[in-house]
C-alpha positions in Angstrom: -17.0 48.5 -21.2 -13.3 47.7 -20.7 -13.8 47.4 -17.0 -16.7 45.0 -17.5 -14.7 42.9 -19.8 -11.7 42.8 -17.4 -14.0 41.8 -14.5 -15.6 39.1 -16.6 -12.2 37.8 -17.7 -11.0 37.7 -14.0 -14.2 35.9 -13.0 -13.8 33.3 -15.7 -10.2 32.8 -14.9 -11.0 32.2 -11.2 -13.8 29.8 -11.9 -11.5 27.7 -14.0 -9.9 26.6 -10.8 -13.1 25.5 -9.2 -13.4 21.8 -8.4 -9.8 20.9 -9.4 -8.4 17.6 -8.1 -6.0 17.6 -5.1 -2.4 17.0 -5.8 -1.3 13.5 -4.6 1.4 15.2 -2.4 -1.4 17.1 -0.5 -3.5 14.0 0.2 -2.8 12.8 3.8 -3.7 9.5 5.4 -6.9 8.8 7.1 -6.2 7.6 10.6 -7.0 3.9 11.1 -7.0 1.5 14.0 -4.1 -0.9 14.4 -6.2 -3.5 16.2 -6.5 -5.7 13.1 -2.6 -6.0 13.2 -2.2 -6.9 16.9 -1.6 -10.6 16.2 0.2 -10.1 12.9 3.8 -11.2 12.6 6.6 -9.0 11.4 6.8 -10.8 8.0 3.0 -10.5 7.6 3.2 -6.7 8.4 6.0 -6.3 5.9 4.0 -8.1 3.2 1.0 -5.9 3.9 3.1 -2.8 3.8 4.6 -3.7 0.4 1.1 -4.4 -0.9 -0.1 -1.0 0.3 2.9 0.7 -1.1 2.2 -0.8 -4.6 -1.4 0.3 -4.3 -0.4 3.8 -3.2 1.8 4.1 -6.3 -1.1 3.1 -8.6 -3.4 5.6 -6.9 -0.8 8.4 -7.2 -0.6 7.7 -11.0 -4.4 7.6 -11.2 -4.8 10.9 -9.3 -2.2 12.6 -11.5 -4.1 11.4 -14.6 -7.3 12.8 -13.1 -5.5 16.1 -12.6 -4.4 16.1 -16.3 -7.8 15.3 -17.7 -9.4 17.8 -15.3 -7.0 20.5 -16.5 -8.2 19.8 -20.1 -11.8 19.9 -19.0 -11.2 23.2 -17.1 -9.6 24.7 -20.1 -12.5 23.8 -22.3 -15.4 24.1 -19.8 -13.9 26.3 -17.1 -14.7 23.6 -14.6 -12.6 20.8 -13.3 -13.5 17.2 -12.3 -12.6 17.4 -8.7 -11.5 14.5 -6.6 -12.9 11.1 -7.2 -12.5 7.7 -5.6 -8.8 7.8 -6.3 -8.2 10.6 -3.7 -10.4 8.9 -1.1 -8.7 5.5 -1.5 -5.2 7.1 -1.6 -6.0 8.7 1.8 -7.2 5.4 3.2 -4.1 3.5 1.9 -1.8 6.1 3.3 -3.5 5.9 6.7 -3.2 2.1 6.7 0.5 2.4 5.8 1.1 4.8 8.7 -0.7 2.4 11.0 1.3 -0.6 9.9 4.5 1.4 10.3 3.5 2.3 13.8 2.7 -1.3 14.7 6.0 -2.4 13.2 7.8 0.1 15.3 5.9 -0.9 18.4 6.8 -4.6 17.7 10.3 -3.6 16.9 10.1 -5.2 13.4 13.0 -4.6 11.0 11.6 -3.4 7.7 14.5 -4.7 5.6 15.1 -8.1 7.3 11.7 -8.8 8.9 
């Protein structure tokens, strides 16, 4: 009986980790094409980069909130919420940022002075 209880407790503990959201630090960028930025000027690229950085920060906060609420859910129901639209959009935004940084480097744009 003790072995069965121990095994059941281990199984329940392990299933509490099922479908937990991904940490924002582990979400990488989805590669994107830089073609849309071919004709963009350095100031336009800097503006777009700043906008994406603000959106990235919002999505990191949203993902962290999802993790917190998922932890509460997992504690109560033994099952997390998993990743939602926040993680997907964060990946897209990070990919776009990387693309813009590459285009800026190719065009020899200065990030601070434009």
